[in-house]
N, C-alpha and C positions, 0 to 999 in steps of 0.2 A: 302299731299293734303292741299291746301291753302284755308282756310275759312275766309271770311271777313264780318264784321257786320257793317251796316251803319244805323244810326239814327241821327236825328238832336239834340237829347238830350244826352249829354255825359253820364249821369247816366244810361239811358236806354241802350246805347251802351254797357257799361261795364256790365250791368245785363245780356244782351243777351250773351256776351262772357263767363261770368261766368256760365250761364246755359248750354251752349254748352260744356264747359269743364267738367262740373259735370256729363255728361253722360258716362264718362270713356274713352274718346278717348285718345290714347297714344300721348304724346308730340312729340315723335320722328317721328310719321307718319302724324300728323295733326298740321299744322301751323295755329292757331286760333288767330285772332286779329281784330283790329278796322280798318275801312276805314274812315279816318278823313275827315271832310268837305272840306279841301283844296285839298285832293286827288280826291274827287268827282268833284270839280270845274275843276281841270286839266283834269280829264277823260271826262267831258262834252265838253271841248274845243277840245279834240282829236276826240271824237265821232261826233261832229258837222262838223269838217273838213271831216271826213270819209263819213258822210251823203251827204255833198256837192259833194264830189268826185263820190259817187254812183249815184247821180242825173245827173251829167255831163257825166260820162263814163260808167255807168252800173256796176261798181265794185269799191271797196275801197282798198287802199294799206296799208300795215302794216308798212310803213316807220317810223311812230311815235308811240312809245310805250305808251299804255294807262295803268293806274294803275289797270284797270279791266282785262286786257288781260291774266294775269297768275292766276286769281282767279278761283278756282274750284267750290266753292259754295259761292254765294253772298246772304247775308241775309239783307233785307231792311225793315225798319219799314214803315208802311203804311202812317202815318202822319208825314210830313216833314215841318210843318209850320214855324219853327224857322230857317230853312236853309237860307232864304233870308237875315235875320238880320246878320247871321254869315258870309256868303261869297258872298252875292249879287246875288244868283241864286234862282229863284223861280221855284220850280218843285214839282212833286208829285211822289209817289212810282211807279205809273204806267208809268210815263215818264222815270224814271231812269231804270226800268226793260225793257221797250221797247227799249230805246237807247242802253242799255248794250247787249240785245239779238241781235239787228240788226247790231251794229257797234263796237262790241268788240268780243274777243274770250273767254269771260267769260263762265264758265260752268253753272251749275244749279243756278237758281235765285229763292229765296223764299221771298215773301212779307208777313210780319208778321202783325198781328192785323188788318187784312183786314175787317173782319166782326165780330162784337161782339154781342152776344145775352144777353139781360138783362132780367132776370127772376124776376117776382114778384108774390107773392101769394095773390090772392084776393078771400076771402071767400071760400077757398078750391079749387079754380081753378087756374091754371097756366096761366099767360099772358106772351107772348113772344113779346118783342118789338125790 
């Protein structure tokens, strides 16, 4: 099973990979690694071509291989603000997940850190923001 982690911050990508490995998945059954920003840029190029084909013909062809096509589980961090600086693509986790679901053969897609609850205690009461 191929698991790839995508985040615009290298340190966070490596942290996600380490955390996944720490749950005890065997190395022989699980290929866990990073999806580098350049691979995302390449994947977007392919997925945009497929989207255009779909709009024209009602289907898209698998003639061009996408880096996402053979990924079984794709883990995407919700905040991708530094991606534009690194590879010139401005996108969000929602857009990556949408395009991957519609225009790749990627398996399960997980968006991490989507909603964060911040708790504070105010005079014995819990406030959630």
